[in-house]
N, C-alpha and C positions, 0 to 999 in steps of 0.2 A: 514571376508568374504565379497565379493562384493554383492551388493543387486541386481545385474542384472544377476543372474544365467540363463544360456541359451542364453544370448544375445551375447556372444562371438562367437557363431556360425556364425553370420553375419560377424563379424570381420575376422574370419578365412576364410570364403568363399571369402570375398573381398580382403583379402591379397593374396589368391590364384590367383586372377586376376593379381596382380602385377607379380607373377612368370610367368604367361602365356604370359605377354607382355614384359618380360625382354629381349626377343630376338629381339625386334623391332629395337634397335639401332645397333645390331651387324654387320649388313651389311655395316654399315658406318665406322667400326673401322679402316679398312685398309685405307680407304679414309682419315680419320682423321689423321692417323699416317703419311701418305704421304704428307699431306698438312700443316704440322706444320710450315714449313718455309713460306708458302703462306698465313697463317692466318693473317688477317689484324691487324695491330698494331694501337692502339688508344692513343692519348696523354692524353685524359680524360677517366678515367675508366667508362665504361658503365655497369650499373647494372639494375636489375629489382626492381622498387620501388613500394610501395603501390599506387594503382591508375592506374596501367598499367601491362600488361603481356609482354611488349616489353622492350628490353634493351635500355638504353639511359642514358644521363647525368642527374642526379638529379637537376643540376643547370638550365637545360632547360625544365624541366617538365612543360607541359601546365596546369596541374591540381594542385590546391593548396593542399599541403600536409604539415602538421605540424609534427615535430619530436621531441620527448623528449628522449634524450640518458641517459645512465646509470649515467653519471657524474651529469647531471641535476637532476635526481631523488635523488641522494645522497645529493646534495646541498640543496634540498627542505626538507630534514629530513624525507623523506618518509619511512614508515615502512611496507606499503602494497600498492597495486596498486591503491586503492581508494584515497590514499593521493596524488597521482599524478593526477588522473583524476579530483578530486574536485578543483584543482588549475588551470585547463584549463578554460580560459575565455569563450570558445565556449561551455562548458558544463553547462547546466542550467536546474534545475527542477528535478534532481535525487532524489530518495527517498533512503537515506542511513543512515541519522542520526536517532537515536531513537526518536520516536514521529512524524517523518515526514509523516507517513502514516495516521495521523489523528485518526479517531475513531477505526481503527483496530490495533493501535500501541500496545495496552495491550496484544493482542493475540500473538504477536511476529512472524507474518507471514514473516516479512522482517528483523527481528533482525539478525545483523551480516552480512547481504548481502550488496552488493554495485552494482550500475548499472550506465551505461553511457547514457546520454540524450543530444545529440548534438542539439543545437539551441532550446531546449525545445520543439522539435517536437515529443517527446515521446520516452521512452526507446525502444518501438517496432520499431522505425524508425531509429535506429542506429545498424548497423551490426558490431558485434564484432568477430574478427578473431584471431586465434593463429597460427603464422607462415603462414599466408595467408589462413588458413583453417577454415571453419566454426566450431563453438563450440556449444554444446547443450545449450538450454536455461534452466535457473534454474527452478526447479519443484515447483515454487510458483509464484504468480503474484502480481502486485500492485493493489490498490483498483479499478483502472479504467480498470483492465484486462490486463495490460501491461506485456509482457514477456521480459526477459532480461537475458543476460549472467552474472552470478555472478562473477565479476572480483576478489572478495576476495578469490576465490578458486585458483587463480593463484599465485604460489610462487614468491615473488619478487626476491629471490636469482637467479632465472633462467632467469629473464627478461633482455634482452640486450637494447631494446628501444621500444618506442611506437610511431607508425606512424598513423596520423589521416588525412584521406581524407575528406576534408570539403565541397566538393560538392557532388551531388548525385552519387551513385555508383552502381545502379541496372544494368546498361548496362554491367558492368564488373563482378560484384559479385552476381547479382540476387536480389531477393526481400529482403526487410528489410533495404536496404541501402538508404532509402529516404533522410535522413539527412546526410548521409556519412558513412564511415567505419573506424573502429579503429582496427589496426593490431598490436597485441602484439607479438613482435619478440623475440625469445628465444636465449640463449647463447649456441647454438648447436655446436659451434666450439671452445669453451673455452679450454684452456690448462693451467694446473697448479693446485694449491690447494688454496682455500680461506676458512677461518674460520671467522665467523662473529657473533657478539653479540651486542644486542641493548636493552637498557632499557629506558622507557619513563614514565613520571609521570605528571598527572594533578596536578598542584602545590597545589590546595586546597584539594586534595584527600588523603593526608597523605601517608600511606604506600602501597597504591594500585597502581599497575604498569601495563604497557604493556611491555612484554618481548618477544624478538625475538632472536632466535639462528638458524644459518644456516651454511651449509658447502657445497661447490661445488668443485668437482674434475674433471679435464679433462685430457685426454691423447690422444696423436697422435703418430703414428709410425714414424719412421725416414723419410720416404718418404712423410709423410703427407697425405697418401691416406686413412688411417683409423683413425677415431676419435670417442672417447667414452667420454661422459659427464654424471656424476651422481651428483645429488643434493638433499639435504633434508633441510626442514625448519620447525621449530616449532614456534608457536605464542601462547602466553598466555596473557589473558587480565583479570584483576581482575574487578569484578563488582564495579561500582562507583555510589553512591546514588545521587539523583538530588540535594541534598543540597550542593554538591561540584561544581555545575554548575556555569558558569560565569553569567548567567541570573538570578540566584536565589537571590532574595532580598526581601524587605519588601512588594513588590507588589505580590509576589508569594503566591499562595494559593493551597496547595495540601491537600485535606480533603477527608475522606471516610465516608460513612454512617455506623452508628452503629445500630445494631439490625435490625429488619425486619418489622417495622410498615408500613403498606400499606394504601390503600384507604378504609376507614370505611364506611359501608353501614348503615348510620344513618338516616333512614327515619321514621319520627314520624308516618306517616300513616300506616306503617308496624308494629307499636308497638315497635319500637326500644327504648331501655333504656340504653343509652350510659353511660359509666363510665366517668363522667365529668372531671376527673383528666387528661384525654388525650387532652382536648381542650387547645390550645396555643393561648391565647388571644392577646399576644404581636405580634405574627405573623399576626393575623387577622388585628390588628390596623395598622401594617406596610403596609399590602396590600392595605388597604383602603386609607391610606395616599399617596400611590404611584399611585392611580387611579385604583387599582384592585377591586375585589369584596369582599364582607364581608362573603364569604363562610367560613365555619369552617375549621380550620387548626389544625392538631393534632401532638402531640409529646408524645413519651413514657415518662411517668411521672418520671421514674427512671433516666432519662438523666441528670437531675440537681444534682443527688446524687452520681454519679459514676465518676471514673477517668480512664484515659488510663493506659497502662502498665507502662509508665514513670511518673505517678502521675499527669499529667496535666488534668484539668477538661474537661469533655465532653461539647459540646455546640450545639446550633442549628443555622441554617442559614449559608449563605455564603455571602461574600462581592460581589460576582459577579452574584447573582441570577437575573433572568429577572425582569424587572421593574413591579411592581404590583403583582408579583408571588414569594414572598420570601419563601425560603425553611424552613419547620419546622421540617425536619428530624434531628434526633440526629446524631452528627458527631464527629470525632476526627481527629487530624492532622496525616497524613500518609506519609509525605514527606520522611521519612527515608526508606520507602519501595518502593519508586519510583526510577527508575534507569536512570542515565545519559548514562551509557554504561553497556551493559550486560556482564556477565562473559563468556569468550570464550576460548576454547582450539582448536587450528587448527594444524594439522600435514599434511605436504606435502612432496611428493617424486616426482622426475622427472628424466628422463634419455633421452639422445639422442645418437644415434649411426649412423654413416655413413661410407660407404666404397666406394671409387672410384676405379672401375675396370680399367678405363682409362677415357680420356676426354669424351668419348661418353656414358658412363654408370656409374652412381653413385647411390648407394642405400642410402636412408636416412630414418630415423625413429625418432619419438619422442613419449614419453609416460609420462603421469603425473597422479598423484593420490592425492586427498586431502580429508580430513575429518574434519568437524567442529562440535564441540559439544558446544552448546550455552545454558548457564544456566540462566533461567529467574526466579531468586529468587524473591519472592514477600511476601506480608504480611500474606499469608495464607488464604486470602479471596476468597471464591468461590461463584458465584451467578448464578442464572438462567437468561436467557435473558428476559423472560416475567413473568407475575404474575400467581398465582394459587388462587383458591377460598377456603377460610377458612369458613366453616360453624360455626354458633354460637352453644353454648352448649344448651341442652334442657332447656326450661324455660326462655331463654334470653329475649324473646319478650312478651310484654303485650297483652292480648286478649281483644277483644271488647265485653262488656257484651251483647250488642244487637245481636251479632253473636254467642252467646253461649260460650263466652270465646275464640273464635278463633281470631287469628291475622295473617295477611298476612305473616309477617316475620317468623312465626313458621315453615313454610314449607322450611325454609332455616336453620333449626336446625338439629343437628346430629341425625340420626335415626328416623326422623319424619315419613318416609314412611315404617318403619320396619313392621308394621302390614300388609302391602300389600303383604309381602312375608312370612307371618306366624310367625313373631317374635313380641315380645312386644315392644311398643314404650318406649325408655329409658327415665329416669327422670334425673334431675340434680344430684341426689345422686348416680345414676348408673354410671354417667360419671363425677366424681368429680375432675379429674385431667386435664381437658381441659384448656390449657393455656389462651384461649380467654375469659374464664369466669370471671365475676366480682369478684367472691370469690377468684380467683387466681391472681388478679391484672391486668386482661385483659380488653379490651375495652368493652366487653359484647355485641358486635354486629358482624355480618358477616364482613369479610374483604377480599379484593382483594390485595394480597401482594406477593412480590417476595421472593422465597425461597433462602436463603443464609446462609453461615456459615463461621466461621473464622474471622468475622469482629468485634468481641469484646471478649476479648481484642486482638488487632492485635499483634501478636508475631512472625510472620514468619512461615515457615513450608513448604510452597509449593516450590519445586525446579523443575519447569517445564523445559523440555528439548526440544531443537530443534537439530536435527542431520541432517547434510548434507554430503553426500559423492559424490564426482565427480571423474570421470576417463576419460581420453582421450588417444587415440592411433592414431598415424599418421605413415604412411609408404608409400614409393614410390620410383620410379626410375626416374632420370633425367639425362640429359647430353646434350653435344654439338656435332654436327657433320657437316661435309661439304659435300655438294652434289650439283648437277645441276650447273656445272661450278664454283665450289668452293664457292658457297653461304653458308653462315653460318646459321645453324639451331640449335634450342634447343627444348627440349621437357620436359614435366613433367607429369608422370602418377602416380597418388597417390590415396590412400584411407585413410579415417579417420573414427573413431568411437568414440563417446563420450556419456557418460551416467551420469545422476545425480539423486539423490534421496533426498527427503525432508520429514522428519518426525517431526511432532509437537505434543508433548505429553502434555496433560493437564488433570486437574481434573474437572469434570462437574457433574451436577445433572442428574440422570436418571429419566425422567419425570414420568413414571407410579409409581415408588416407592415414589418419592417426593410428588406427589399428594395424595397418600394414607396416607403418614406420616402427612401431614398438618391437616388431619382430623382424626388422632388417630389410623390409621390402618397401621402404619409403623413398620419396623423391620424385621429381618430375621426369627423371630419365630412367626409372626402374620399370621393368616388366617382369613380374614374378613368373617363374617357369613351372609352377605347380598348377593345381586346379582349385576352383573355388567351391565345388560341390561334392567333395569327397566325404563319405560318411565315416568320420573318425570316431563317432560314438559307438559304432558297432565293430569297427576294425579291431583285429587282434594283433598281439605282439608277434615278433619275429620267431619266437621259439615254439610256442604251442598255443592253439586257440583256446585251450582250457584255462590259461593263465589270465588273471584280470589285468585291465589297463587302468591308467590314471583316470580316464574318462568314465569308467564304470563307477568310480567313487565320487568324482567331482565334476563330471560333465554337466550336471544340472546346475551346479554352483556357478560355473563360469560362462554359461550361456543363459543364465537366469533372466527372465523378463521382470523388471522392477515395476513397471507400469506400462500401459499401452504405448508402444512406440519407443521404448527405451529398455535395452538389454545390457547385460554385463559386457559381452563381446559377441559380435556376429559370428555365426558358424562359417560364413564365407572367408573371413579373414583368418580364422583358425585353420580352416582347410588349406588355404594357400600357405600359411606358415608351416604346417605339418607336411605338406607335399612338395614344397619348393626346396631347392638346394642352392640357390644363388643369393642367399641373404648376405647383405653387406658387400656385394660384388657387382661389377659391371654397371655402375650407375645406381645401384640399390643402396640405400643408407639406413642405418640404425638411428632411431630416436633414443637418446641416452638420458634417463631420468636421474642419474646419480651425479654426485658432485665431481666425479671424474670428468664430467663434461666441461668443467672449467679449469681443471688442473692438468688434463692430458689433451693436447691439441689433436691427437689422433682419434680421440673419442668424442670430440666436441660436436655439437649440433650445428650443422651449416645453416646459414641464413636462408639459403634456397630451400632447404628442407622445411624450416619453420614457416616460411612464407607459403609453401605448398600445402601445409597442414592447417594454416590459420587464416582463412579468408575473412574479410570484413563484410558483414551483411547488416541488414536492418532487422533487428530482433522484433521491433514493432514498426508497422507501417499501416496506420489506421486513419480512416476518414469518417467523421460523423457530420450529418446534415440535419437541419430541422427547418421546415417551412410551416408557417402558421398564418391562418386567416381568421380574423376576429371581426365581429360586428356587434355593437352594443347600442341600444337606444334606451335612454332614461328620461324620466320626466315626472311632472306633478300629476296627481290623480284627483284627490278631493280633500277638502278640509275635514280635520278631525278635532277632537277636544284639545289636543296639544299642538295643532298646527297642520300644515299641509302634508299629506301623505305622498310618498314617491315610489316609483317602481324603476326597475332596470331589467331588460331582457336582452339576451345575447346568444350568439352561436359562435362556435369555434371549430376549426378543422386543422388538424396537424398531420404533417407528413414527416416521418423520421426515417432516416437511412443510416445504418451503421455498417461500415465496410472495413474489412481487415485483409491484408495481403501478407501471407506467410512467405519467408524467404525460401529459395529453392532447396535449401538444406532440409527444411521441415516439410515442404510440399513441392514436389512429390517425395522428397527424402529417398528412402530405399523401400519402394512399395512392394517388392516381392522377395523379401529376404527369407532365407531358408528357415523353416521352423521344425522340419522333421523329414526323415527318410523312410521308405518302405523296406520290406524285408530284403529286397534285392539291392538296396543301396541307392535307389533312385529317389530324388526329391519328390515328396508327395504332399507337402504342406508348406505354405509360405505365409508371411504376415508383414505388416508395415513396421518399419523402424525409422525413426528420425535420423537423418544424417547430420544433424546438429548435435555435437557431443555435449553441449551445455544443457540442452533441454528438449523435451517433447511435451506436448500438452501446454506449451507456454505461449504459443501464438497460433491462431487459426486462420484459415481462409473462410471468409463469409461475406455475404452481401445481403443484409437483412432489412426489411422494410416493416414499418408499423404505421398504420393510419388510424387516427383517433377522431371521433366526432363528438361534439358536446353541445348541449343547450343548457342555458342557465338563466336564473331569475333572482332578483333581489327586491325586497320591499322594505320601506321604512313606514311604520304605522305609529304615529304619535298618539297613542291611545289616551294619554293623560297629559296635562300641562307639565312641562319640564321633564318629560319622559321621551327618550329616543329609543326606538326599537329597530331591529334589523332581522329580517327573515330572508334566508337565501336557500336556494335549491339548485342543484346541478346534476345533470345526467350525462355521463361520459361513457362512450361505447368504444371498446378496443376491438370488438369482433373476435372471431376465433374462440379458443378455449378460455380466454380471459373474460370475454363478454363485457357487460356494462355494469356500472355502479351508480347508484343514486345517493347523493350526499347532501344532507341538510345542515343549516346553521341557524341558530336563534341567538340573538344578543340584544341586550337592553342596557340603557343607562338612565339614571334618575338623579336630578339635581334638586334635592329638598331645599337647599339654601344656595345662595350664589357661590359660596366658598367651597362647597362639598359636592362631589359627584360620585355616585355609586355605579358600578357597571358589572356585568356578568355575561357569560356566553356559554353556549353548548354547541358543539359541532361534531360532525362525523367526517372522517377523511379516509383516503385510501391511497395505496401506491401499487402500481402494477410492477411485476418483476422485470428486470432489465432484459433486453433482447438477447444479449450474448449469454446470459445465464441460462435462459431457456434453451437456446439452440446449441450452445457449445459447452457451457459449464464454466466454473471458476478456473482461472489460470493457476499454475502450480505455485506452491509456496511451502514454507516450513511451519510446523506446529509442534508444541510440546504439551503433553498431557500425562496423567497418571495411568499407567498400564499395568494390570495385575501380572501379566506374563513377563514383565521385567524382573520380577522377584523370583529367585531361583527356588525358594520354598514352595511357591505356587506351582511352578513348572514341575516340581518333584511330587506334587500331589499332597504336600504336607500342610498347605494353607489354602483357605478358601479363596475362590476367584471373586474378590470384592475389592472395594476401594481402600478398605483398611489395610490390605496387604499389597496395594499397588505402589509402584515406584515411578518416578518421572521418566518419560521416554520422549525422545525427539525424532521426528520423521518428516519426510517429504510428502506433502499432500497434493494430489492432483484432483481436478474437478471432473464432473461428468454432467452431460446435458440433463436438464430438469424440465422436460416438456409439460409435466403435470403441475408444476408449481403455480400457485394462484396469487391473488392479490392479498396484501395485508391491509387491515383497516384499523381505524382508531376512533375512539370516543374522546373528545377533548372538552374539559371543563375549565372555566376561568371566572374568577370573581375578584373584585378589588374596589379601590376607591382612590380618588384624587382630592386632596385638600389644599386649597390655596387661600389661607386666611388673610383678613384685612387687619387694619389697626396696627397695634404694636408688633404683630407678626407679619406685617406686610412684607412681601418679598420671599416668604417661605413657601415651598411646595413639597408635598408629601404624596408619593404615589406607591401603592402597594397592590400587587396582583397575586392571588393564589391560583395555582394551575395544577391540572392533573391530566395525564395522558394514559389511556388504556388501549394499548396496541395489541391486536389479536392477529393470529396467523402470520406472525412475523416472518418475512422472507429472510433466511439466514443460512450461512454455511452449516452443513451437518456437523454437530459436535464430534470431535475425533474419537472419543470413547465409543460412540454409537457406530462408528465406521468399522470397528473391530468386533462388534457384538456377535456376528456370525462366527468369527474365528474363536471367540471365547466359548461359544456353545460347542464348536467342534472339539476344542481342547478338553472341555469337561467330559464329553462323551469318550474321547480317546483315553482319558486318564483312568477310566474304570477298568480297562483291560491291562493286566500286568504284562502282557506280551508286547506292549507298545512302549516300553521304557528302554532307554540307553544311558550310558554314562555321559554326563554333561562334559566331562573333561575330554571325551572322545569326539566332540563336535568341532573342536578347533582345527583350523587348517593345518596346524603343525602337530596334530595328535599322532602318536606312533601308529595307532590303528583306528580308523574312523568308525563311528556308529557301533560301538561295543555294546551288546545287549546286557541288560541287568535285570534282576528279579527284585522288585520293590518290597515284596512281602518277606523274602529271605533276608534282605538287608535291614528291614525294619525290625526283624526279630533280633538281629545282631546289634544294631545301633540305636534302636528306639525311634520314636516319631518326633522327638524334639529336634528341630533343625540345629540348635546350638550344640547338640551332642555330636554332630558331624563336622564341627569346626574346631580348629585349633585355637590356641590362646590369642592369636592375632586376628581371629575371625575368618581365617581362610578355610574354605571347604576342603575337607580331606578327600583325596581321590579314592574312589571305591566305596565311599560311605553312602548311607541312605540319602543324604541330601544331594549327592553327586548323581543319583539315579533319577533322571527326569523323563518326562514324556518326549518321545521322539518327535521333533518338530515337523518331520515329513508326514506325520499322522494327522495334523490339523491344518493343513494347507487349504485355504479357501480363496475364491476369487476376490480381487481388489484389496488384498492385504498381503504384503510381502515383507518377510523378515530376512535378515542377513544370514545366508547359509554360511556355515563355518563360525557363527557367533556362539559363544558360551554364555551370553548375557541377555538373550531374547531381544536383541537390537532390531528395531524396525527400519525398513528401507523406505517403503511407501505405503500409503493408504489412499483409497479413492473416496472422496467426500463430495456428495452432491449438494444441491441447494434445496432447502425444504421450507414448507410453511409449518411453523410449529409454535405452540405455546402462546404466551401472553407476556407483555411488558407493561408494568404499572409504574409510572413515574409521577411524582408530585413534589411540590415545594412552593416557594414564593419568591417574588422579586420585590425589592424595596428600593425606591429612588427618593432621595432627599435633596433639596436645593434651597439655598438662601442667599439672597443678594442684598447688599446694603452699601451706603456711601458714607464716607468720612472726609475730613478736610484733606487727607493725603491721597484720596482717590476712591475708586470703586472696587468693591470686593464681591466675590462670588465663591461660595463653598457648595460642594455637592458630593453626594455619596451614591454609589450604585452597588447593590448587594444582591446576590442570588444564593438561596439555600435549597438544596435538593434533599428532600425528606426521605425519599426512597426511589430506587430503580430496581424493581423486583422482577425477576424472570420466573415464570410459572409454567409447568407442564411442557417443558422443552425436552423432547426425546434425547437421551444421552446426557442430560443435565440433572439427572436425579440426585446426583451427589454434590451439586452446586458448581459454581464457577471454578475451574481448575480443580475439580473434585475436592474443594475446600470446605464444603458444607455451607457456604455462603451463597445465598440467592439474591441478596440485595446488594447491587453494585454501587450504590451511593456511598461516597466516602471510601472507595477502593480503587485499585488499579484495574478492575475488571479482568477479563481473560484475554483481552487484546484482539478478539475476533468478534464475538457477539456483542461485546461492549468494551470500549476503551476506557482508560483511566478517567475517573469521574470524581474529582474533589467535590465534597458536598457544600463547601463554603468558598465563595469567590466574591471579591468586591474591590472597589477603588474609592479613594477619597481625593477630591480635586479642590485645590485652593487657587483662585486667580485674583490677581490685583492688576488694575490698569489705572493710569493717570486719568484725570478728568478730560483731558483733551485727546485721550486714547493713543498718545504717541509712545507711551511705554507700557509694557505688559510683562508680568511675571506669572508663570504657571508652575505649580507643584502638584504632582500626581503620585499618590501612594497606592500601589497595587498589592493586593493581599490574596493569597490562596491558602486555605486551611489544610491541615494535615490529613492524610488518608492512609488506609491500610494497604499493604502490599500482599495480594493474594498469592503471589508466587513464592512468598517467603518459605513456606513449608517445603515445597519441592526443592527450592534452592538450597536450603539448609541441609536437607537429607542427602542431597547429591553432592554437597560441597565438601571440599577438603578443609583442613584446619584454617587456612587463610580465609577462604570464602565464609566460613562460619563465623570468623572473627569480625567480618565487615558487614555482612548482610543484616538488614534490619527489617522488622515486621511492619514498620510504619514509615511513610514519607513525610518528613517534617513540614511544617507550615513555612510560608515564604512571604517576605515583604520586600518590595523594591520601591525606589523613588525615581521619578522622572522630573527633570527640571528644564525650564525654557525661559529665555528672555527674548523679547521682541521689541524692536524700535521702529517706529513709523515716521518717515521724514517727508514732509510736504516741501517740495522745491519752490523757491521763489519764482523761478521761471516755470509757469504752468505747463509749458511744453514738455518739461521733464517729468511731469506727473508726480506719482507718489512712489516712494521706495520703502520696502519693509525688509529689515535685516533681522535675522533670527539666529541665535545660537542655543544649543541645548545639549542635554545629556540624558540618554535613556539608561535606566539602571545606574543612576549617577554614583551611587555608593558601592557599586559592584557587589551586590548582595550575594551571599553564598547560596549556591544552588542546593536544594535538599538532595541528599545522596539516596540513590536507589540502585541496588545491584542489578544491572540490566545488561549483562555482557560487558563490553568495553566502554559503553557510554557513561555509565555511573550516574545517570539522571534520567528522568522520565521525559523523553522528547515529545510526547504527545501533549504535555502540560506546560513545560517551561521552555524558555528561550535560552539556549546554551551559550549565547554570544557574549554575555556579560556587558560591562559598560561600553556604551557606544556614544561617541561625540559627533555632533553634526553642526553644520553652518549652512545657512541658506539665504538667498536674496530673492525678493519678488519685486519686480518693477511693473508698476501699473500706469497705463496711459489712457 
């Protein structure tokens, strides 16, 4: 059943419009019949091509259009449309390979999808058409908020050709065609029967295959007036692990955390009595040796005693940890659970029907349906996005005799405030099964840790699913007629409707349940006997109200709001944990994050508890719809010096609806969670918190509409002989704050001699911001940028707040609505020539086009550095007051005394102002030195920027980034196409070359980008990796060389394709090197090397003696036949640039096509 019930009403209504206008051409039928003899005859067939509504010779078209026909697709070994698009030199920066969307890759938002990104101007800036009609955008977006048509939903069996308009197309097609338009034209007039089968295998993947099967049948009546085409295609892809990837080698490191040990609150002044077995002295020594601090680092003591499911020992640390910050977490290799390609099942159906009543009236229609089920099998690991607070067991902290045995840390023990609600305070013997207790092998101190399960032993189990369904309907009437002194006219009145849905299913933690379970109040049969609204922040200890409590010092830390809807721990769960005394009793269970959960059956996590904590929900449940009405009339006007002038006039009306349904965990979530209490201990302030422990601001509830009206015109005025001109003008009105835009286009071609054509164009284009960006903002993601406050010398006031002193920082970024964001616009220039000489060079063709895009007011995510500008200002102000300084070493959660004040002036008199004077020989900051005296982070807290409380390194947790109109992008370069065909005794030959050079891709006047991309000082992204957000990797040189041979009778054919990508600079090199340890520094490179690969194909065509058997074509081939080495790029675990290269390596395929 379709997921758009009710939406067909629109389609029916708009189809009714077709019927109502069907009579329009009837008045001309008699005229058309009488003028058959008078109809002009043309030596060159005139057709309508992409980039124009007027009939003309494709050879004289003034706008550059690249075309890939079906034969070329087959020669490339393509099994889906993406295989065609990714080989276009003009396409760059698409996110289609697994892992290309960075931090969001594991969620699978883009798994199995494919998009077009002409000139790297953004998938938003390329308009994708089917049969010249707009198609609905996929119901998911890229990390930068980009919308795109998922071309993988288009069945290849039905595709006739792909035409690419490579200059701006807004004057003709409307918004979104800033970089151009891609028109995928279907086989709507196919006749006969074809049965096709294809199998493809990544050589190192063993018995895992891509399999395609399709059939297409077309019929026409004897007169050719009626045509019916039916087609179906199935595609099956087996999941392939990352270990089969071409880039997987000794440098690859895919590891996962084992267990759930978090940050231990080991402060001696609180009376902490740590289990010393958790201290990892080796990691401490490594940190000091690399210039880091000597802060305690912890590891679950069972890590060294256990093995993974395959028998390999567990280990600590990673080769790629940040310099001075070695990981002490217990880990195991999990490469076998990472996927190079996800499992996929896609079924597609399509149909075309047309009937010509006469020359003046032809009904046409096209319909397609596609459903993709994508299986994201993984290790079985489920984790929360952020931490929860684990209270210590009763009696964990030592008391101070002078305080009557009271210790500050005791107020962070289970049930400490139970007497305040009429219950007895529990003892260690009352709660004997607390996993955190020393007696049970726990660390014996409170802990901030992430709730997770399924990460030891990793044995698989999660089969998360993405389901996409897409449907499209097109119908219309078109025809030719003669009127006004036998002038030829044509018209096209049509409607289209397309809808798509995207559902992403996954398992997540339910926050309120997980928070109860970490403190022994979990499980379906547990009823906590405490209260959820107790004001523990103001409550006093049992001895004296004058004595401080744990919550006086760290209450803000462990109830901290990281970003709207997401906190460290809810006050309700802490209240219940502090006032209840039935933890771990009477149906109440503890969630155990430590490895004792697998070694001690009495401390294990029951399946009932885990099921209760981890529901399966739809993280994404989205529907997009697009309905379009088009009407165009075109025809001849009057003779001019160069021939007959032509015009086209048209109108368009679009209705767009985007809908998203958030799961119940997110909406309503926890709508009235406690935010504060009044002086009497009564709740006086509440706020919203997402009950999805994996995310907030990641999916929204919305139902958004956008209606667009447009009127457009186009003229061809042959002012001179052999000169073709094109003048186009379109007005498009979005209404509301966006308003309307008028976009012109002027193009001309001149053929001075038969063999040579010059052409050029100028156009203006625009793109309106996406609906969801305006109303809801970008969805959450991860970003890395250079942050001055990451540098301790800056935080100490010893170095200026600037990029020169900044260090890389990684944070979680969430979006914000951008109601004031407007359109981006572009000026596009194109000039080139086509040379097709005769004589001795007959068969040669040379096409060159120079292009330039000037995009203004670019709609883009706010650069991360500008998101913290307010905080940097607040810091600079706070730094001027010596009373605002504390010892950095006292900020740690395990500091003996938190927030110890210091006098920067007195310390500077003692130590000097040189940061190096405050460091020992290993580069470690000396406690109590001038460099250890930093501005108190509580003094520069601002909205929308959250740093980790308890961090001694200025670590960021979240920033809020909106979408802005900013700056200008200037990109220019040229495309070169060469072709030469000749014949010899041994057969026919054809050689061709396609090459694109990007001269520049310069970003100017972008707020927050004053220091360049990734604060590198580089503003020209051509030939670089870009920053991954504003612009993705953009090699400045890409090309291919194709050589084809076929026998004279065309029964044998061999194709060789050499694909080339030039080297380009890695802008992340500096950040990576500075942050990297010795290993990372030894492998990271400042340049991504050039790449060459070879595709080979042999095809045999057999004509059967029995004509009833038709023709059979058998093909074998190899993509990346020589298994070319992928250029290394240090990019986390992938070790290659997934936005540029295909990581699958050599792929072998065999296929058969039976034609009847």
